[in-house]
N, C-alpha and C positions, 0 to 999 in steps of 0.2 A: 459580583459582578464584571467579565472577564477584561477591560479595562484596568481594573485593582489589579491583577496581576503580574502587568509591567509588560517590557516588551515576553515575543515566545523566544523564548533560548532556539537558538541556531548554531552546529557545529562549524567549525572555521574552513570546513572539508566539505561540505555543503551548501553554500551562503543561499541562500531564495533569489529564484531570480523569474522573470514574467515565463520566460520556455518553458521554462522545468515546470512550475505553476501550471500550465496550460497542457502540459506530456502526463502530469502525473494528475491531471484530475479527469482526464481522458482512460487511462490509465484506472483508473476507482473505479469507472461507470462498464469497464469492459466485460463482459462473459471470455474473448477471448484471453483471456488473462488465465484463467484454471486449464486444467490439464484437461476437460473433460468440452470447455465450450458452456459449459450454462450459469457457473454462475461468474459472478462481479463482488470488488471487494461489498461495491453498496447492496448485496446482496444481503447482507448479513448484516449494515452497518448501513439502515438504513433511516432516512428524517424523520418517518411519520414515526417509530419509534425508541424518539431520545439519539437515533449513530448508533442504536445499541440492536440485541440479538431481539427475536420478536418470541425465537421459539425459548422456551430453558434452555436449548441445551444445540448448540450451533451443527446444520449438518454443509458438512464441505461435499469437497465436488465429487461427483461416482457417488453420492449418498452418504459417504462415511462419517460419522460420529465424529466429530470434535470433544466431545468428551467435557465442553462449559459451556459459559452461556458466553456467547458476541458478546466484551463489554462496550462502553460506550468510549466514543471517539472525540464529542469537545472536550477542548482544552488538554486533551496530555500530550502536549507538546510540553507541559511543564513538568510531567509526572518523571521520576530520580528512573526508578523500572516500569519497566512493560510486562503483558501478558497478568495472569491469577497470577501466577509464584512466581514474578516480580524475572523469569530468568532473561530479559534485553535491558539492553541497558540504552540503546538509544531507537528510534523510527523507521532509522533502515535499517538492523538490525532485525528486529522488528519488522516489514516490512518482506526480507527474507526468509524469517524464518515460516510467516500468514503464506507465504507464496511456495515454498518446496511443503508444505505438513499439507495437512490433514483438511487445512483450512482451500485450502487452492489446489494441492495435490499435483503439483507439479515435481515436485522429487531434486532432490540436491545435482542428481547428474544431468535432472532435464532442466534444467533452467537456463544454461548459457543456450540453447537449441530455442528455447521457448522467448526465448530475448530476442531472435535474429529474425527468431519467426513472425514477433511481431513490430520489429526495424523493416522490416520489408513489408509492408504491408505501404500502399501509396499515403493511406493517412496517420499514418505515423510517420515515413521518410521524415518530412519536412520537421513533424516536431522533437525528433529525439537528435536533427543535426541542429537544429534554432535552442534546445535544450543543451546540449552535450556534443560542442561541437570538434572533430575532429576524432570522437569517440564513437557516437550512436550507441547504438541498443545493446545495450551487457547486462547479467547481472544485477552490477552493484547499479548500472544507473537510474534504470526499472523502479531497486528503490530506493536509491534518488529522489527518484519524480516521484517517486505516490509516498514519499519523506514530505514530500515538500507542499504539497496539499495540506496532507495533513493536518500538518502545524497552522494552517489556515482553519483549520475545524472549531474554532472558539462562541 
């Protein structure tokens, strides 16, 4: 049972907060996070599929194959390594790699522009201001908000 796992590990540089959780939840379900505006995180991690992928091999932005099955997200906050090959050590790192990679297709060079684009939307201005006062929308704050939300998937 999830309660037997104990408290969710949270990094000191990204403490949980209700404003961050609200922002992360919005971002997780928003297809505008992807390069082509057609996929949200939820597109590949639907509750109906146990928060894992419906298809054997995930298809990312612009129809690009991701090459692996979308993993289940429940209780991933407890894992010491993420992705099928264990290359990420934190949920924040995972969120950044997924956002930049084939999954969401934004690319490393496009993360800043995409964060500014999202942060400029009326529905996100207040959410970023509440979650990250004085900082706003950056690639790091998007990743931190997404990680905050994923930590609640238990």
